[in-house]
All heavy atoms as TSV, in Angstrom:
chain	resi	resn	atom	element	x	y	z
A	1	MET	N	N	-89.599	24.595	-23.508
A	1	MET	CA	C	-88.689	25.046	-22.383
A	1	MET	C	C	-89.083	24.224	-21.116
A	1	MET	O	O	-90.291	24.177	-20.825
A	1	MET	CB	C	-88.851	26.564	-22.223
A	1	MET	CG	C	-88.014	27.148	-21.092
A	1	MET	SD	S	-88.005	28.873	-21.099
A	1	MET	CE	C	-86.328	29.096	-21.864
A	2	THR	N	N	-88.130	23.717	-20.383
A	2	THR	CA	C	-88.398	22.928	-19.258
A	2	THR	C	C	-88.637	23.858	-18.005
A	2	THR	O	O	-88.223	25.127	-18.098
A	2	THR	CB	C	-87.174	22.018	-18.885
A	2	THR	OG1	O	-86.098	22.741	-18.572
A	2	THR	CG2	C	-86.982	21.070	-20.063
A	3	ILE	N	N	-89.063	23.316	-16.919
A	3	ILE	CA	C	-89.143	24.056	-15.660
A	3	ILE	C	C	-87.815	24.560	-15.195
A	3	ILE	O	O	-87.729	25.738	-14.779
A	3	ILE	CB	C	-89.885	23.287	-14.592
A	3	ILE	CG1	C	-91.315	22.873	-14.947
A	3	ILE	CG2	C	-89.821	23.974	-13.284
A	3	ILE	CD1	C	-91.916	21.870	-14.041
A	4	GLU	N	N	-86.810	23.800	-15.315
A	4	GLU	CA	C	-85.477	24.221	-14.940
A	4	GLU	C	C	-84.891	25.305	-15.740
A	4	GLU	O	O	-84.248	26.187	-15.225
A	4	GLU	CB	C	-84.490	22.987	-14.854
A	4	GLU	CG	C	-84.809	21.902	-13.831
A	4	GLU	CD	C	-84.890	22.516	-12.426
A	4	GLU	OE1	O	-84.027	23.285	-12.080
A	4	GLU	OE2	O	-85.824	22.130	-11.714
A	5	GLU	N	N	-85.197	25.306	-17.002
A	5	GLU	CA	C	-84.746	26.319	-17.902
A	5	GLU	C	C	-85.408	27.647	-17.575
A	5	GLU	O	O	-84.802	28.677	-17.597
A	5	GLU	CB	C	-84.994	25.963	-19.373
A	5	GLU	CG	C	-84.043	24.890	-19.886
A	5	GLU	CD	C	-84.501	24.353	-21.263
A	5	GLU	OE1	O	-85.724	24.413	-21.556
A	5	GLU	OE2	O	-83.586	23.890	-21.989
A	6	LEU	N	N	-86.710	27.519	-17.229
A	6	LEU	CA	C	-87.435	28.703	-16.891
A	6	LEU	C	C	-86.932	29.348	-15.561
A	6	LEU	O	O	-86.684	30.544	-15.425
A	6	LEU	CB	C	-88.958	28.456	-16.655
A	6	LEU	CG	C	-89.849	28.531	-17.856
A	6	LEU	CD1	C	-91.239	28.033	-17.480
A	6	LEU	CD2	C	-89.930	29.981	-18.447
A	7	LYS	N	N	-86.667	28.489	-14.570
A	7	LYS	CA	C	-86.002	28.882	-13.337
A	7	LYS	C	C	-84.765	29.593	-13.529
A	7	LYS	O	O	-84.466	30.646	-12.932
A	7	LYS	CB	C	-85.948	27.743	-12.298
A	7	LYS	CG	C	-87.244	27.265	-11.827
A	7	LYS	CD	C	-87.005	26.129	-10.847
A	7	LYS	CE	C	-88.292	25.633	-10.265
A	7	LYS	NZ	N	-88.102	24.457	-9.374
A	8	GLU	N	N	-83.942	28.981	-14.323
A	8	GLU	CA	C	-82.563	29.523	-14.689
A	8	GLU	C	C	-82.719	30.876	-15.318
A	8	GLU	O	O	-82.056	31.811	-14.983
A	8	GLU	CB	C	-81.801	28.600	-15.497
A	8	GLU	CG	C	-80.362	29.115	-15.859
A	8	GLU	CD	C	-79.486	29.195	-14.670
A	8	GLU	OE1	O	-79.658	28.481	-13.679
A	8	GLU	OE2	O	-78.564	30.053	-14.804
A	9	TYR	N	N	-83.621	30.979	-16.290
A	9	TYR	CA	C	-83.810	32.231	-16.973
A	9	TYR	C	C	-84.244	33.346	-15.966
A	9	TYR	O	O	-83.614	34.492	-15.953
A	9	TYR	CB	C	-84.971	32.113	-18.069
A	9	TYR	CG	C	-85.278	33.384	-18.693
A	9	TYR	CD1	C	-84.469	33.940	-19.747
A	9	TYR	CD2	C	-86.378	34.117	-18.315
A	9	TYR	CE1	C	-84.715	35.178	-20.354
A	9	TYR	CE2	C	-86.730	35.361	-18.932
A	9	TYR	CZ	C	-85.892	35.853	-19.881
A	9	TYR	OH	O	-86.143	37.114	-20.461
A	10	PHE	N	N	-85.174	33.125	-15.108
A	10	PHE	CA	C	-85.682	34.095	-14.265
A	10	PHE	C	C	-84.685	34.447	-13.129
A	10	PHE	O	O	-84.757	35.557	-12.514
A	10	PHE	CB	C	-87.043	33.791	-13.670
A	10	PHE	CG	C	-88.141	33.930	-14.699
A	10	PHE	CD1	C	-88.954	32.755	-15.055
A	10	PHE	CD2	C	-88.429	35.011	-15.332
A	10	PHE	CE1	C	-89.837	32.881	-16.071
A	10	PHE	CE2	C	-89.432	35.154	-16.321
A	10	PHE	CZ	C	-90.091	34.051	-16.660
A	11	ASN	N	N	-83.739	33.501	-12.856
A	11	ASN	CA	C	-82.695	33.746	-11.887
A	11	ASN	C	C	-81.592	34.658	-12.452
A	11	ASN	O	O	-80.875	35.291	-11.687
A	11	ASN	CB	C	-82.123	32.511	-11.317
A	11	ASN	CG	C	-83.036	31.778	-10.334
A	11	ASN	OD1	O	-83.759	32.451	-9.617
A	11	ASN	ND2	N	-82.943	30.489	-10.300
A	12	THR	N	N	-81.467	34.690	-13.800
A	12	THR	CA	C	-80.367	35.338	-14.346
A	12	THR	C	C	-80.760	36.682	-15.096
A	12	THR	O	O	-79.844	37.561	-15.280
A	12	THR	CB	C	-79.636	34.502	-15.408
A	12	THR	OG1	O	-80.579	34.034	-16.391
A	12	THR	CG2	C	-79.057	33.223	-14.769
A	13	VAL	N	N	-82.006	36.814	-15.386
A	13	VAL	CA	C	-82.429	38.012	-16.157
A	13	VAL	C	C	-82.728	39.182	-15.172
A	13	VAL	O	O	-83.030	39.011	-14.045
A	13	VAL	CB	C	-83.738	37.722	-16.992
A	13	VAL	CG1	C	-84.945	37.507	-16.122
A	13	VAL	CG2	C	-83.929	38.764	-17.970
A	14	SER	N	N	-82.509	40.411	-15.712
A	14	SER	CA	C	-82.863	41.620	-14.917
A	14	SER	C	C	-84.345	41.803	-14.963
A	14	SER	O	O	-84.814	42.075	-16.057
A	14	SER	CB	C	-82.085	42.789	-15.419
A	14	SER	OG	O	-82.439	43.896	-14.722
A	15	LEU	N	N	-85.032	41.807	-13.873
A	15	LEU	CA	C	-86.436	41.892	-13.788
A	15	LEU	C	C	-86.881	43.354	-13.553
A	15	LEU	O	O	-86.298	44.022	-12.654
A	15	LEU	CB	C	-87.061	41.058	-12.687
A	15	LEU	CG	C	-86.832	39.517	-12.837
A	15	LEU	CD1	C	-87.349	38.824	-11.511
A	15	LEU	CD2	C	-87.569	38.981	-14.000
A	16	PRO	N	N	-87.862	43.827	-14.324
A	16	PRO	CA	C	-88.414	45.217	-14.012
A	16	PRO	C	C	-89.193	45.135	-12.743
A	16	PRO	O	O	-89.576	44.125	-12.270
A	16	PRO	CB	C	-89.248	45.417	-15.221
A	16	PRO	CG	C	-89.670	44.106	-15.740
A	16	PRO	CD	C	-88.551	43.176	-15.369
A	17	ASN	N	N	-89.516	46.335	-12.256
A	17	ASN	CA	C	-90.429	46.389	-11.069
A	17	ASN	C	C	-91.809	46.005	-11.388
A	17	ASN	O	O	-92.402	45.342	-10.542
A	17	ASN	CB	C	-90.406	47.845	-10.488
A	17	ASN	CG	C	-89.035	48.308	-9.906
A	17	ASN	OD1	O	-88.321	47.392	-9.367
A	17	ASN	ND2	N	-88.701	49.476	-10.012
A	18	GLU	N	N	-92.291	46.370	-12.517
A	18	GLU	CA	C	-93.634	45.894	-12.905
A	18	GLU	C	C	-93.587	45.783	-14.441
A	18	GLU	O	O	-92.706	46.381	-15.114
A	18	GLU	CB	C	-94.687	46.890	-12.418
A	18	GLU	CG	C	-94.531	48.253	-12.941
A	18	GLU	CD	C	-95.707	49.259	-12.433
A	18	GLU	OE1	O	-95.638	49.483	-11.195
A	18	GLU	OE2	O	-96.559	49.606	-13.251
A	19	ILE	N	N	-94.596	45.003	-14.990
A	19	ILE	CA	C	-94.642	44.836	-16.397
A	19	ILE	C	C	-96.022	44.503	-16.882
A	19	ILE	O	O	-96.858	43.809	-16.148
A	19	ILE	CB	C	-93.628	43.685	-16.771
A	19	ILE	CG1	C	-93.483	43.596	-18.273
A	19	ILE	CG2	C	-94.118	42.409	-16.165
A	19	ILE	CD1	C	-92.248	42.696	-18.785
A	20	GLN	N	N	-96.361	44.968	-18.025
A	20	GLN	CA	C	-97.648	44.680	-18.684
A	20	GLN	C	C	-97.345	43.481	-19.639
A	20	GLN	O	O	-96.600	43.641	-20.564
A	20	GLN	CB	C	-98.078	45.853	-19.488
A	20	GLN	CG	C	-99.418	45.658	-20.198
A	20	GLN	CD	C	-100.606	45.930	-19.261
A	20	GLN	OE1	O	-100.555	46.796	-18.336
A	20	GLN	NE2	N	-101.747	45.270	-19.453
A	21	ILE	N	N	-97.882	42.345	-19.292
A	21	ILE	CA	C	-97.718	41.145	-20.103
A	21	ILE	C	C	-98.660	41.070	-21.250
A	21	ILE	O	O	-98.317	40.853	-22.459
A	21	ILE	CB	C	-97.851	39.830	-19.193
A	21	ILE	CG1	C	-96.723	39.836	-18.195
A	21	ILE	CG2	C	-97.645	38.642	-20.118
A	21	ILE	CD1	C	-96.739	38.780	-17.229
A	22	THR	N	N	-99.956	41.213	-21.024
A	22	THR	CA	C	-101.000	41.314	-21.998
A	22	THR	C	C	-101.950	42.456	-21.585
A	22	THR	O	O	-101.801	43.079	-20.567
A	22	THR	CB	C	-101.838	39.951	-21.957
A	22	THR	OG1	O	-102.473	39.745	-20.783
A	22	THR	CG2	C	-100.934	38.798	-22.373
A	23	VAL	N	N	-102.940	42.658	-22.420
A	23	VAL	CA	C	-103.825	43.747	-22.210
A	23	VAL	C	C	-104.512	43.608	-20.822
A	23	VAL	O	O	-104.687	44.542	-20.074
A	23	VAL	CB	C	-104.951	43.808	-23.245
A	23	VAL	CG1	C	-106.006	44.755	-23.006
A	23	VAL	CG2	C	-104.290	44.046	-24.604
A	24	ASP	N	N	-104.817	42.386	-20.461
A	24	ASP	CA	C	-105.502	42.130	-19.156
A	24	ASP	C	C	-104.544	41.591	-18.061
A	24	ASP	O	O	-105.033	41.061	-16.967
A	24	ASP	CB	C	-106.706	41.166	-19.345
A	24	ASP	CG	C	-106.208	39.857	-19.873
A	24	ASP	OD1	O	-105.062	39.705	-20.446
A	24	ASP	OD2	O	-106.994	38.864	-19.837
A	25	MET	N	N	-103.270	41.672	-18.178
A	25	MET	CA	C	-102.342	41.111	-17.180
A	25	MET	C	C	-101.222	42.118	-16.998
A	25	MET	O	O	-100.250	42.226	-17.741
A	25	MET	CB	C	-101.813	39.772	-17.600
A	25	MET	CG	C	-100.993	39.181	-16.508
A	25	MET	SD	S	-100.200	37.552	-17.016
A	25	MET	CE	C	-101.604	36.508	-17.318
A	26	HIS	N	N	-101.241	42.876	-15.886
A	26	HIS	CA	C	-100.246	43.805	-15.428
A	26	HIS	C	C	-99.721	43.173	-14.063
A	26	HIS	O	O	-100.514	43.126	-13.148
A	26	HIS	CB	C	-100.850	45.155	-15.286
A	26	HIS	CG	C	-99.794	46.223	-15.149
A	26	HIS	ND1	N	-99.540	47.092	-16.092
A	26	HIS	CD2	C	-98.891	46.452	-14.163
A	26	HIS	CE1	C	-98.586	47.965	-15.707
A	26	HIS	NE2	N	-98.222	47.556	-14.531
A	27	ILE	N	N	-98.361	43.001	-14.053
A	27	ILE	CA	C	-97.821	42.481	-12.833
A	27	ILE	C	C	-97.100	43.558	-12.141
A	27	ILE	O	O	-96.246	44.300	-12.645
A	27	ILE	CB	C	-96.788	41.336	-13.198
A	27	ILE	CG1	C	-97.431	40.266	-14.128
A	27	ILE	CG2	C	-96.212	40.749	-11.921
A	27	ILE	CD1	C	-98.604	39.568	-13.571
A	28	PHE	N	N	-97.505	43.762	-10.793
A	28	PHE	CA	C	-96.915	44.735	-9.964
A	28	PHE	C	C	-95.815	44.265	-8.933
A	28	PHE	O	O	-95.052	44.946	-8.537
A	28	PHE	CB	C	-98.001	45.499	-9.228
A	28	PHE	CG	C	-99.000	46.210	-10.023
A	28	PHE	CD1	C	-100.136	45.690	-10.398
A	28	PHE	CD2	C	-98.583	47.484	-10.589
A	28	PHE	CE1	C	-100.995	46.469	-11.240
A	28	PHE	CE2	C	-99.454	48.223	-11.344
A	28	PHE	CZ	C	-100.745	47.682	-11.737
A	29	ASP	N	N	-95.863	43.008	-8.672
A	29	ASP	CA	C	-94.987	42.347	-7.659
A	29	ASP	C	C	-94.385	41.136	-8.389
A	29	ASP	O	O	-94.878	40.017	-8.186
A	29	ASP	CB	C	-95.792	42.013	-6.466
A	29	ASP	CG	C	-94.842	41.541	-5.324
A	29	ASP	OD1	O	-93.640	41.229	-5.624
A	29	ASP	OD2	O	-95.278	41.441	-4.195
A	30	LEU	N	N	-93.373	41.343	-9.204
A	30	LEU	CA	C	-92.735	40.216	-9.908
A	30	LEU	C	C	-92.186	39.070	-9.027
A	30	LEU	O	O	-92.442	37.921	-9.387
A	30	LEU	CB	C	-91.669	40.716	-10.843
A	30	LEU	CG	C	-91.972	40.618	-12.354
A	30	LEU	CD1	C	-93.170	41.436	-12.802
A	30	LEU	CD2	C	-90.873	40.844	-13.217
A	31	PRO	N	N	-91.495	39.432	-7.953
A	31	PRO	CA	C	-91.026	38.290	-7.140
A	31	PRO	C	C	-92.175	37.328	-6.629
A	31	PRO	O	O	-92.062	36.131	-6.625
A	31	PRO	CB	C	-90.275	38.959	-6.003
A	31	PRO	CG	C	-89.878	40.248	-6.517
A	31	PRO	CD	C	-91.020	40.685	-7.476
A	32	LYS	N	N	-93.214	37.961	-6.254
A	32	LYS	CA	C	-94.367	37.215	-5.744
A	32	LYS	C	C	-94.964	36.382	-6.904
A	32	LYS	O	O	-95.425	35.191	-6.738
A	32	LYS	CB	C	-95.447	38.068	-5.086
A	32	LYS	CG	C	-96.532	37.363	-4.390
A	32	LYS	CD	C	-97.585	38.288	-3.757
A	32	LYS	CE	C	-97.429	38.130	-2.318
A	32	LYS	NZ	N	-98.361	38.954	-1.543
A	33	PHE	N	N	-95.204	37.078	-7.952
A	33	PHE	CA	C	-95.749	36.349	-9.245
A	33	PHE	C	C	-94.886	35.160	-9.560
A	33	PHE	O	O	-95.414	34.094	-9.812
A	33	PHE	CB	C	-95.739	37.353	-10.354
A	33	PHE	CG	C	-96.257	36.828	-11.651
A	33	PHE	CD1	C	-97.612	36.680	-11.906
A	33	PHE	CD2	C	-95.382	36.380	-12.599
A	33	PHE	CE1	C	-98.095	36.172	-13.116
A	33	PHE	CE2	C	-95.838	35.904	-13.827
A	33	PHE	CZ	C	-97.169	35.822	-14.041
A	34	LEU	N	N	-93.478	35.379	-9.574
A	34	LEU	CA	C	-92.710	34.249	-9.943
A	34	LEU	C	C	-92.722	33.123	-8.918
A	34	LEU	O	O	-92.846	31.956	-9.282
A	34	LEU	CB	C	-91.248	34.691	-10.095
A	34	LEU	CG	C	-90.897	35.527	-11.367
A	34	LEU	CD1	C	-89.496	36.105	-11.267
A	34	LEU	CD2	C	-91.078	34.664	-12.560
A	35	GLN	N	N	-92.691	33.472	-7.646
A	35	GLN	CA	C	-92.767	32.430	-6.563
A	35	GLN	C	C	-94.053	31.618	-6.759
A	35	GLN	O	O	-93.961	30.413	-6.644
A	35	GLN	CB	C	-92.731	33.202	-5.259
A	35	GLN	CG	C	-92.800	32.245	-4.054
A	35	GLN	CD	C	-92.860	32.928	-2.765
A	35	GLN	OE1	O	-93.112	34.095	-2.714
A	35	GLN	NE2	N	-92.662	32.234	-1.730
A	36	ALA	N	N	-95.169	32.265	-6.891
A	36	ALA	CA	C	-96.495	31.538	-6.951
A	36	ALA	C	C	-96.559	30.658	-8.196
A	36	ALA	O	O	-96.964	29.552	-8.078
A	36	ALA	CB	C	-97.616	32.633	-6.868
A	37	ASN	N	N	-96.147	31.197	-9.285
A	37	ASN	CA	C	-96.240	30.415	-10.526
A	37	ASN	C	C	-95.208	29.279	-10.645
A	37	ASN	O	O	-95.500	28.198	-11.229
A	37	ASN	CB	C	-96.149	31.378	-11.772
A	37	ASN	CG	C	-97.495	32.026	-11.919
A	37	ASN	OD1	O	-98.511	31.474	-12.422
A	37	ASN	ND2	N	-97.605	33.265	-11.513
A	38	LEU	N	N	-93.990	29.516	-10.191
A	38	LEU	CA	C	-93.028	28.443	-10.100
A	38	LEU	C	C	-93.407	27.306	-9.177
A	38	LEU	O	O	-93.248	26.140	-9.456
A	38	LEU	CB	C	-91.608	28.984	-9.846
A	38	LEU	CG	C	-90.993	29.783	-10.888
A	38	LEU	CD1	C	-89.706	30.553	-10.405
A	38	LEU	CD2	C	-90.727	29.022	-12.156
A	39	ALA	N	N	-94.028	27.672	-8.057
A	39	ALA	CA	C	-94.493	26.691	-7.099
A	39	ALA	C	C	-95.571	25.893	-7.732
A	39	ALA	O	O	-95.672	24.631	-7.563
A	39	ALA	CB	C	-95.044	27.371	-5.808
A	40	ALA	N	N	-96.499	26.531	-8.456
A	40	ALA	CA	C	-97.585	25.850	-9.102
A	40	ALA	C	C	-97.021	24.773	-10.193
A	40	ALA	O	O	-97.567	23.663	-10.336
A	40	ALA	CB	C	-98.523	26.811	-9.774
A	41	LEU	N	N	-95.933	25.284	-10.877
A	41	LEU	CA	C	-95.360	24.358	-11.858
A	41	LEU	C	C	-94.720	23.129	-11.245
A	41	LEU	O	O	-94.862	21.969	-11.766
A	41	LEU	CB	C	-94.245	25.083	-12.593
A	41	LEU	CG	C	-94.548	25.884	-13.830
A	41	LEU	CD1	C	-93.291	26.555	-14.438
A	41	LEU	CD2	C	-95.288	25.159	-14.829
A	42	ASP	N	N	-94.148	23.351	-10.035
A	42	ASP	CA	C	-93.563	22.174	-9.380
A	42	ASP	C	C	-94.623	21.118	-8.985
A	42	ASP	O	O	-94.304	19.995	-8.846
A	42	ASP	CB	C	-92.778	22.734	-8.119
A	42	ASP	CG	C	-91.489	23.356	-8.430
A	42	ASP	OD1	O	-90.947	23.117	-9.586
A	42	ASP	OD2	O	-91.050	24.224	-7.666
A	43	ARG	N	N	-95.768	21.613	-8.736
A	43	ARG	CA	C	-96.958	20.677	-8.313
A	43	ARG	C	C	-97.619	20.080	-9.488
A	43	ARG	O	O	-98.420	19.103	-9.321
A	43	ARG	CB	C	-97.916	21.470	-7.377
A	43	ARG	CG	C	-97.314	21.836	-6.078
A	43	ARG	CD	C	-98.424	22.421	-5.134
A	43	ARG	NE	N	-99.169	23.537	-5.804
A	43	ARG	CZ	C	-98.796	24.844	-5.611
A	43	ARG	NH1	N	-97.697	25.138	-5.004
A	43	ARG	NH2	N	-99.534	25.791	-6.203
A	44	TRP	N	N	-97.468	20.698	-10.725
A	44	TRP	CA	C	-98.239	20.213	-11.885
A	44	TRP	C	C	-97.699	18.825	-12.329
A	44	TRP	O	O	-96.556	18.658	-12.397
A	44	TRP	CB	C	-98.029	21.226	-13.015
A	44	TRP	CG	C	-98.893	20.982	-14.184
A	44	TRP	CD1	C	-98.484	20.370	-15.297
A	44	TRP	CD2	C	-100.206	21.399	-14.316
A	44	TRP	NE1	N	-99.576	20.344	-16.205
A	44	TRP	CE2	C	-100.624	20.943	-15.644
A	44	TRP	CE3	C	-101.150	22.056	-13.546
A	44	TRP	CZ2	C	-101.920	21.210	-16.158
A	44	TRP	CZ3	C	-102.372	22.253	-14.017
A	44	TRP	CH2	C	-102.774	21.859	-15.306
A	45	ASN	N	N	-98.621	17.913	-12.541
A	45	ASN	CA	C	-98.260	16.548	-12.913
A	45	ASN	C	C	-98.784	16.076	-14.194
A	45	ASN	O	O	-98.830	14.853	-14.539
A	45	ASN	CB	C	-98.527	15.563	-11.747
A	45	ASN	CG	C	-99.982	15.516	-11.452
A	45	ASN	OD1	O	-100.812	16.158	-12.131
A	45	ASN	ND2	N	-100.359	14.862	-10.366
A	46	ARG	N	N	-99.248	17.020	-15.061
A	46	ARG	CA	C	-99.736	16.682	-16.342
A	46	ARG	C	C	-98.849	17.268	-17.428
A	46	ARG	O	O	-97.797	17.737	-17.120
A	46	ARG	CB	C	-101.190	17.140	-16.537
A	46	ARG	CG	C	-102.161	16.447	-15.608
A	46	ARG	CD	C	-103.540	16.958	-15.734
A	46	ARG	NE	N	-104.049	17.229	-14.401
A	46	ARG	CZ	C	-104.897	18.145	-14.105
A	46	ARG	NH1	N	-105.327	18.954	-15.068
A	46	ARG	NH2	N	-105.218	18.378	-12.932
A	47	GLU	N	N	-99.338	17.388	-18.624
A	47	GLU	CA	C	-98.519	18.012	-19.695
A	47	GLU	C	C	-98.263	19.422	-19.359
A	47	GLU	O	O	-99.085	20.243	-19.110
A	47	GLU	CB	C	-99.295	17.941	-21.008
A	47	GLU	CG	C	-99.486	16.496	-21.549
A	47	GLU	CD	C	-100.366	16.521	-22.782
A	47	GLU	OE1	O	-100.066	17.266	-23.769
A	47	GLU	OE2	O	-101.410	15.811	-22.795
A	48	LEU	N	N	-96.982	19.755	-19.404
A	48	LEU	CA	C	-96.492	21.139	-18.912
A	48	LEU	C	C	-97.055	22.231	-19.793
A	48	LEU	O	O	-97.502	23.235	-19.223
A	48	LEU	CB	C	-94.952	21.139	-19.139
A	48	LEU	CG	C	-94.232	22.311	-18.560
A	48	LEU	CD1	C	-94.469	22.441	-17.058
A	48	LEU	CD2	C	-92.739	22.177	-18.894
A	49	GLU	N	N	-97.269	22.106	-21.035
A	49	GLU	CA	C	-97.836	23.077	-21.885
A	49	GLU	C	C	-99.282	23.493	-21.544
A	49	GLU	O	O	-99.847	24.467	-22.026
A	49	GLU	CB	C	-97.715	22.781	-23.357
A	49	GLU	CG	C	-96.267	22.680	-23.885
A	49	GLU	CD	C	-95.490	21.447	-23.467
A	49	GLU	OE1	O	-96.215	20.417	-23.151
A	49	GLU	OE2	O	-94.335	21.446	-23.457
A	50	LYS	N	N	-99.977	22.581	-20.803
A	50	LYS	CA	C	-101.362	22.787	-20.446
A	50	LYS	C	C	-101.496	23.487	-19.065
A	50	LYS	O	O	-102.599	23.818	-18.548
A	50	LYS	CB	C	-102.159	21.482	-20.400
A	50	LYS	CG	C	-102.259	20.918	-21.852
A	50	LYS	CD	C	-103.076	19.651	-21.763
A	50	LYS	CE	C	-103.160	19.116	-23.215
A	50	LYS	NZ	N	-103.961	17.860	-23.248
A	51	CYS	N	N	-100.370	23.690	-18.361
A	51	CYS	CA	C	-100.410	24.420	-17.107
A	51	CYS	C	C	-100.585	25.878	-17.271
A	51	CYS	O	O	-99.725	26.557	-17.909
A	51	CYS	CB	C	-99.099	24.064	-16.384
A	51	CYS	SG	S	-98.966	24.869	-14.736
A	52	PRO	N	N	-101.578	26.512	-16.635
A	52	PRO	CA	C	-101.840	27.946	-16.726
A	52	PRO	C	C	-100.550	28.703	-16.206
A	52	PRO	O	O	-100.248	29.789	-16.849
A	52	PRO	CB	C	-103.033	28.190	-15.855
A	52	PRO	CG	C	-103.739	26.806	-15.813
A	52	PRO	CD	C	-102.678	25.860	-15.938
A	53	SER	N	N	-99.853	28.304	-15.265
A	53	SER	CA	C	-98.759	28.956	-14.729
A	53	SER	C	C	-97.600	28.914	-15.722
A	53	SER	O	O	-96.817	29.933	-15.838
A	53	SER	CB	C	-98.254	28.347	-13.370
A	53	SER	OG	O	-99.174	28.772	-12.389
A	54	TYR	N	N	-97.460	27.816	-16.428
A	54	TYR	CA	C	-96.379	27.725	-17.490
A	54	TYR	C	C	-96.612	28.741	-18.574
A	54	TYR	O	O	-95.789	29.429	-19.000
A	54	TYR	CB	C	-96.370	26.298	-17.979
A	54	TYR	CG	C	-95.404	26.051	-19.104
A	54	TYR	CD1	C	-94.016	25.869	-18.835
A	54	TYR	CD2	C	-95.758	26.104	-20.450
A	54	TYR	CE1	C	-93.130	25.742	-19.835
A	54	TYR	CE2	C	-94.852	25.911	-21.467
A	54	TYR	CZ	C	-93.482	25.681	-21.141
A	54	TYR	OH	O	-92.550	25.547	-22.086
A	55	VAL	N	N	-97.929	28.846	-18.940
A	55	VAL	CA	C	-98.291	29.785	-20.004
A	55	VAL	C	C	-98.021	31.231	-19.548
A	55	VAL	O	O	-97.490	32.063	-20.301
A	55	VAL	CB	C	-99.807	29.607	-20.414
A	55	VAL	CG1	C	-100.209	30.676	-21.417
A	55	VAL	CG2	C	-100.048	28.227	-21.075
A	56	ARG	N	N	-98.385	31.517	-18.318
A	56	ARG	CA	C	-98.155	32.861	-17.754
A	56	ARG	C	C	-96.605	33.199	-17.721
A	56	ARG	O	O	-96.199	34.298	-18.073
A	56	ARG	CB	C	-98.643	32.959	-16.292
A	56	ARG	CG	C	-100.106	32.959	-16.189
A	56	ARG	CD	C	-100.535	33.309	-14.781
A	56	ARG	NE	N	-101.951	32.818	-14.689
A	56	ARG	CZ	C	-102.340	31.726	-13.982
A	56	ARG	NH1	N	-101.411	30.936	-13.392
A	56	ARG	NH2	N	-103.554	31.388	-14.032
A	57	LEU	N	N	-95.741	32.224	-17.296
A	57	LEU	CA	C	-94.302	32.412	-17.280
A	57	LEU	C	C	-93.762	32.613	-18.650
A	57	LEU	O	O	-92.800	33.394	-18.835
A	57	LEU	CB	C	-93.644	31.348	-16.473
A	57	LEU	CG	C	-93.998	31.323	-14.963
A	57	LEU	CD1	C	-93.465	30.104	-14.300
A	57	LEU	CD2	C	-93.453	32.538	-14.271
A	58	ILE	N	N	-94.190	31.803	-19.632
A	58	ILE	CA	C	-93.680	31.938	-20.992
A	58	ILE	C	C	-94.010	33.316	-21.507
A	58	ILE	O	O	-93.274	33.955	-22.170
A	58	ILE	CB	C	-94.234	30.823	-21.884
A	58	ILE	CG1	C	-93.681	29.443	-21.452
A	58	ILE	CG2	C	-93.979	31.140	-23.408
A	58	ILE	CD1	C	-92.172	29.375	-21.647
A	59	ASN	N	N	-95.262	33.778	-21.241
A	59	ASN	CA	C	-95.671	35.125	-21.662
A	59	ASN	C	C	-94.837	36.170	-20.972
A	59	ASN	O	O	-94.498	37.227	-21.611
A	59	ASN	CB	C	-97.269	35.322	-21.407
A	59	ASN	CG	C	-98.102	34.534	-22.393
A	59	ASN	OD1	O	-97.618	34.160	-23.478
A	59	ASN	ND2	N	-99.292	34.274	-22.017
A	60	LEU	N	N	-94.543	35.956	-19.690
A	60	LEU	CA	C	-93.690	36.930	-19.044
A	60	LEU	C	C	-92.288	37.016	-19.682
A	60	LEU	O	O	-91.777	38.088	-19.812
A	60	LEU	CB	C	-93.576	36.586	-17.572
A	60	LEU	CG	C	-92.593	37.325	-16.694
A	60	LEU	CD1	C	-92.934	38.807	-16.671
A	60	LEU	CD2	C	-92.528	36.825	-15.235
A	61	LYS	N	N	-91.690	35.833	-19.980
A	61	LYS	CA	C	-90.428	35.789	-20.592
A	61	LYS	C	C	-90.438	36.511	-21.894
A	61	LYS	O	O	-89.540	37.335	-22.201
A	61	LYS	CB	C	-90.102	34.350	-20.805
A	61	LYS	CG	C	-88.735	34.145	-21.489
A	61	LYS	CD	C	-88.460	32.573	-21.643
A	61	LYS	CE	C	-87.089	32.337	-22.380
A	61	LYS	NZ	N	-87.014	32.826	-23.669
A	62	LYS	N	N	-91.482	36.314	-22.771
A	62	LYS	CA	C	-91.666	37.092	-24.029
A	62	LYS	C	C	-91.690	38.561	-23.775
A	62	LYS	O	O	-91.109	39.323	-24.488
A	62	LYS	CB	C	-92.746	36.543	-24.799
A	62	LYS	CG	C	-92.572	35.120	-25.304
A	62	LYS	CD	C	-93.843	34.630	-25.981
A	62	LYS	CE	C	-93.784	33.222	-26.453
A	62	LYS	NZ	N	-94.992	32.743	-27.025
A	63	ALA	N	N	-92.464	39.009	-22.780
A	63	ALA	CA	C	-92.675	40.467	-22.532
A	63	ALA	C	C	-91.348	41.015	-22.107
A	63	ALA	O	O	-91.000	42.191	-22.490
A	63	ALA	CB	C	-93.725	40.611	-21.480
A	64	ILE	N	N	-90.584	40.379	-21.291
A	64	ILE	CA	C	-89.308	40.850	-20.815
A	64	ILE	C	C	-88.320	40.942	-22.033
A	64	ILE	O	O	-87.668	42.009	-22.241
A	64	ILE	CB	C	-88.695	39.912	-19.740
A	64	ILE	CG1	C	-89.445	40.109	-18.402
A	64	ILE	CG2	C	-87.185	40.301	-19.513
A	64	ILE	CD1	C	-89.121	39.136	-17.358
A	65	GLU	N	N	-88.323	39.986	-22.869
A	65	GLU	CA	C	-87.443	39.987	-24.029
A	65	GLU	C	C	-87.855	41.053	-25.057
A	65	GLU	O	O	-86.959	41.558	-25.827
A	65	GLU	CB	C	-87.409	38.594	-24.709
A	65	GLU	CG	C	-86.767	37.566	-23.919
A	65	GLU	CD	C	-86.927	36.112	-24.353
A	65	GLU	OE1	O	-87.725	35.912	-25.301
A	65	GLU	OE2	O	-86.204	35.217	-23.868
A	66	ASN	N	N	-89.120	41.406	-25.075
A	66	ASN	CA	C	-89.555	42.437	-26.060
A	66	ASN	C	C	-89.481	43.849	-25.578
A	66	ASN	O	O	-89.844	44.784	-26.238
A	66	ASN	CB	C	-91.050	42.162	-26.467
A	66	ASN	CG	C	-91.138	40.913	-27.326
A	66	ASN	OD1	O	-90.154	40.567	-27.968
A	66	ASN	ND2	N	-92.227	40.201	-27.244
A	67	GLN	N	N	-89.022	44.049	-24.319
A	67	GLN	CA	C	-88.892	45.408	-23.796
A	67	GLN	C	C	-87.687	46.149	-24.361
A	67	GLN	O	O	-86.772	45.682	-24.654
A	67	GLN	CB	C	-88.705	45.336	-22.230
A	67	GLN	CG	C	-89.937	45.219	-21.516
A	67	GLN	CD	C	-89.757	45.431	-19.970
A	67	GLN	OE1	O	-88.739	45.228	-19.435
A	67	GLN	NE2	N	-90.885	45.814	-19.368
């Protein structure tokens, strides 16, 4: 999934107020989480799949889809 596809997904999906992504990752402020991680993706200049923010956003997408 590309950065643009992720941005489009998060712009169109209904976001919960908070979400438990993994056992050790509970997000309380989704807009701030998305803003920070999407900004980090824009600055990343290596392989996308190795970016920690990319992994977080993919995990968030999976968590939303599994709700």
